[in-house]
C-alpha positions in Angstrom: -3.8 12.5 21.1 -7.4 10.9 20.5 -9.3 10.3 24.1 -12.9 8.6 23.6 -15.3 9.2 26.2 -17.7 6.1 24.9 -20.5 5.8 27.2 -22.6 7.7 29.3 -21.5 9.2 33.0 -24.8 10.0 34.1 -23.6 14.2 34.8 -24.8 17.1 33.0 -22.9 18.0 29.6 -21.5 21.1 31.0 -19.6 18.9 33.7 -18.3 17.2 30.7 -17.2 19.9 28.6 -15.9 21.5 31.6 -13.5 18.7 32.0 -12.5 18.2 28.6 -11.8 21.8 28.0 -8.5 21.7 29.1 -7.3 18.4 27.0 -9.0 20.1 23.7 -7.1 23.4 24.4 -4.0 21.2 25.0 -4.2 20.0 21.4 -6.2 17.2 22.2 -8.8 14.9 19.9 -11.7 14.4 22.6 -14.7 12.9 20.7 -17.6 11.4 23.8 -21.0 10.0 23.3 -24.2 10.5 25.1 -26.1 6.3 24.5 -24.6 3.1 24.9 -23.4 1.3 21.9 -26.2 -1.2 20.4 -23.7 -4.3 19.8 -19.5 -5.3 19.7 -19.2 -3.7 16.3 -20.7 0.1 17.3 -18.1 -1.1 20.1 -15.2 -1.8 17.9 -16.1 1.7 16.1 -15.8 4.0 18.8 -12.0 2.7 20.2 -10.5 2.0 16.7 -8.3 5.0 16.2 -8.1 5.6 20.4 -5.3 6.0 21.8 -7.1 6.8 25.6 -10.6 5.0 26.1 -12.9 6.4 28.8 -15.7 4.1 30.2 -17.5 3.1 32.8 -19.0 -0.5 33.9 -20.1 -2.2 30.6 -18.3 -4.7 29.5 -14.7 -4.2 27.8 -14.1 -7.2 25.6 -11.1 -8.1 24.2 -12.9 -7.9 20.5 -12.7 -4.0 21.8 -8.7 -4.4 22.7 -7.9 -5.7 19.5 -9.7 -3.6 17.7 -8.6 0.0 19.4 -5.2 -0.7 17.5 -3.8 2.6 19.1 -4.5 1.9 22.2 -2.1 2.8 24.9 -4.6 3.8 28.4 -7.7 2.8 29.1 -9.4 4.7 32.1 -12.2 2.9 33.6 -15.3 5.6 35.5 -15.5 2.4 38.3 -13.9 1.0 40.7 -13.8 -2.7 40.0 -12.5 -3.3 37.0 -13.7 -7.3 36.4 -15.4 -6.3 33.3 -12.4 -5.3 31.0 -10.6 -8.1 29.3 -7.4 -7.3 31.6 -5.2 -10.4 30.0 -5.7 -8.6 26.1 -5.1 -5.4 28.0 -1.9 -6.9 29.8 -0.7 -8.7 25.9 -1.1 -4.6 24.5 0.5 -2.9 27.5 -2.1 -0.9 28.3 -2.5 1.2 31.4 -5.9 0.6 32.9 -6.4 3.4 35.9 -9.7 3.4 37.6 -11.9 5.8 39.7 -11.4 4.0 42.8 -12.6 6.2 45.8 -16.0 7.6 44.2 -18.4 5.7 45.4 -17.0 5.6 48.5 -20.0 7.1 50.8 -22.4 6.6 48.6 -22.9 2.5 48.2 -21.8 2.1 52.3 -24.8 5.0 52.4 -27.6 2.2 50.3 -26.4 -0.3 52.7 -27.4 1.4 55.8 -30.7 2.1 53.5 -30.8 -1.8 52.6 -30.4 -2.7 56.3 -33.3 -0.6 57.6 -35.3 -1.0 55.2 -35.0 -5.4 56.7 -34.6 -4.9 59.9 -37.7 -2.2 59.6 -40.0 -4.8 57.3 -40.1 -1.3 54.8 -41.6 -3.1 51.6 -44.3 -4.9 53.4 -44.9 -2.0 55.4 -45.4 -0.6 51.9 -47.5 -2.7 50.7 -49.9 -3.2 54.0 -50.2 0.5 53.3 -51.0 0.8 50.2 -54.1 -2.2 50.5 -55.3 -0.7 53.5 -53.8 -2.5 55.9 -51.9 -1.3 59.6 -48.6 -1.9 61.1 -49.4 -4.6 63.3 -46.7 -7.2 63.7 -44.1 -4.5 61.3 -42.4 -3.2 64.3 -39.5 -5.6 63.4 -35.5 -4.3 65.3 -33.0 -2.3 65.3 -29.6 -1.7 64.5 -28.5 -0.5 67.9 -26.9 -3.0 69.6 -27.0 -6.2 67.0 -24.0 -7.5 65.9 -22.3 -6.4 61.9 -19.9 -8.7 59.8 -17.9 -6.7 57.4 -16.8 -9.4 54.6 -14.3 -7.3 53.3 -12.3 -4.1 55.3 -11.5 -2.2 52.4 -11.9 1.9 51.4 -16.1 1.2 51.4 -16.3 -1.4 53.9 -14.6 0.7 56.2 -17.0 3.4 55.4 -20.0 1.0 56.3 -18.2 -0.5 59.0 -18.2 3.8 60.7 -21.8 4.0 59.3 -22.8 0.9 61.9 -20.3 2.3 64.5 -22.7 5.2 64.4 -25.8 3.4 64.9 -24.6 1.4 68.3 -24.2 -2.0 66.4 -20.7 -3.8 67.3 -18.6 -3.8 64.2 -16.6 -7.8 63.2 -14.6 -8.0 59.9 -13.0 -10.9 57.7 -10.1 -9.1 56.1 -6.8 -10.8 54.1 -4.9 -7.2 56.5 -5.9 -5.4 59.6 -6.1 -2.2 59.8 -4.7 -0.5 62.9 -7.7 2.2 61.7 -10.3 -0.2 62.3 -8.5 -1.6 65.4 -8.6 1.8 67.1 -12.4 1.9 65.7 -13.2 -1.0 68.1 -14.0 -3.5 64.9 -12.6 -7.3 65.1 -10.7 -9.6 63.5 -12.1 -12.6 62.4 -12.3 -15.9 60.3 -14.3 -15.9 57.8 -16.8 -18.7 58.9 -16.8 -16.7 62.8 -18.1 -13.3 61.4 -20.8 -15.5 59.1 -21.6 -17.5 61.8 -21.9 -14.7 64.9 -23.1 -12.0 62.4 -27.1 -10.6 62.6 -26.7 -8.1 59.4 -23.6 -9.3 57.3 -23.0 -7.0 54.7 -20.1 -8.6 51.8 -17.7 -5.9 50.7 -15.1 -7.4 48.4 -13.6 -7.2 44.8 -14.6 -10.0 42.6 -11.5 -11.6 40.6 -10.0 -15.9 41.0 -9.9 -15.7 44.9 -13.1 -14.6 45.9 -15.6 -15.8 42.8 -18.2 -17.9 44.7 -16.7 -17.8 48.2 -20.0 -16.8 49.9 -21.0 -20.6 48.7 -24.4 -23.6 49.8 -22.3 -24.1 52.7 -21.3 -21.1 53.5 -24.4 -19.2 53.5 -25.6 -22.6 55.9 -23.2 -20.8 58.4 -25.4 -17.7 58.7 -28.0 -17.1 61.8 -31.9 -17.3 60.6 -32.6 -14.3 61.2 -29.7 -12.7 59.5 -29.9 -10.0 57.1 -27.4 -10.8 54.6 -26.4 -7.6 52.2 -24.8 -7.5 48.8 -24.0 -4.0 47.3 -20.3 -5.7 46.2 -20.2 -8.2 42.9 -22.8 -10.9 42.2 -20.5 -13.9 41.2 -19.2 -13.7 45.0 -21.9 -15.6 46.3 -24.2 -18.5 45.2 -27.4 -16.8 44.8 -29.3 -19.9 44.0 -28.3 -21.4 47.7 -29.3 -17.6 48.5 -32.6 -18.1 47.1 -33.4 -21.5 48.4 -32.1 -20.2 52.2 -34.7 -17.3 51.7 -37.5 -19.3 50.9 -36.7 -22.9 53.0 -36.4 -20.3 56.5 -32.8 -21.0 56.7 -31.9 -17.1 56.2 -34.1 -13.7 57.3 -33.3 -11.2 54.4 -31.3 -10.6 51.8 -31.0 -6.7 50.5 -29.6 -7.4 47.0 -27.6 -4.6 44.4 -25.8 -7.3 42.0 -25.9 -11.0 40.5 -24.4 -12.7 38.4 -25.3 -10.4 35.1 -26.2 -6.5 34.9 -29.8 -5.7 35.1 -32.1 -6.1 33.3 -32.3 -9.8 35.6 -34.4 -12.2 33.7 -37.5 -13.6 34.4 -36.4 -17.1 35.6 -33.4 -15.2 38.4 -34.3 -17.3 41.4 -33.5 -14.3 43.8 -37.0 -12.9 41.8 -39.0 -15.3 43.9 -37.4 -14.9 46.6 -39.7 -14.0 49.3 -38.0 -11.5 52.0 -36.0 -9.9 50.1 -35.1 -5.9 49.2 -33.1 -5.8 45.5 -31.8 -3.1 43.7 -30.7 -2.8 39.7 -27.0 -2.0 40.9 -27.6 1.4 41.8 -25.6 1.3 44.9 -22.5 3.0 42.8 -25.1 6.2 41.3 -25.5 9.3 43.6 -25.1 13.0 42.0 -22.3 13.6 44.2 -20.6 10.2 43.2 -21.4 10.1 39.5 -19.3 14.0 39.4 -16.7 12.5 41.5 -15.8 10.3 39.6 -16.1 12.2 35.8 -13.7 14.7 38.3 -11.5 11.2 38.7 -11.4 9.9 35.0 -9.6 13.4 34.0 -7.8 13.9 36.0 -6.0 10.3 35.4 -6.1 11.5 31.8 -4.1 14.5 32.4 -1.7 12.8 35.1 -0.6 10.4 32.5 0.0 12.6 29.3 2.0 14.2 32.4 3.5 11.0 33.1 2.7 10.2 36.0 -0.3 8.4 36.1 -2.0 8.1 39.2 -5.0 5.5 39.6 -2.9 2.7 38.1 -4.6 -0.6 38.5 -2.5 -2.7 36.6 
């Protein structure tokens, strides 16, 4: 089997060497690339003869699926798979596995950091300090005692809820199904509209799919409190980001902390959120930490070994 790691996994080379060694010892061909492909033609050349392809969060279009004539298993070093040409893979009976769970703690921690940054005016405080100002008017608010709404109570949403509970917040949630673990923690399930309208802090933690795309519309944004803090470390297309920027600029929403957009960074100069006030913007980094990168590298190589052994794990499709 030819196994191709077609983009860097943001771990040291010796980690990849150690994880790939058993595959090479078993007689499989393993190739890896230390940079991203420059264009679709280069991507197609990287996958052309591969039986197994390992990639992360960069798009894997239909052209790449077609070019990979021998492809049998696509191993995604990411939680979401909405950047994959799923129908094309399904048409060729390509199994797709992901790295679910690798970034749960890392994303949850950034969400907490964003909440603190927004509530405590950290961006303004930094600017004020660098220009000879004082802390006058920058006191902000605490997480403790506030109502936090989690939209999407999967693994990341639940871990985020646990961290907010540790700060002394009340947590309410919207999810398609209810978990006994969440109820045992005192988390109350409510409708989407109730979560949006009752929360002081709203954290979006849903996957991007046909059901969720555009879910946080202009009308849903209008339901939030004028001083609410909205956090999106999930997927950009779930939100009407133009409407979100308008709400911020019109003082119809207090603050927004955003890590994901309608496209992958770099963000175009005219993108509305870049010019919205009361924001903290990060370049899709919620899933990135040293620990998370090492966890996901191990998971994707475990996925390969399990598939080769005939007992696939983390199967998405």
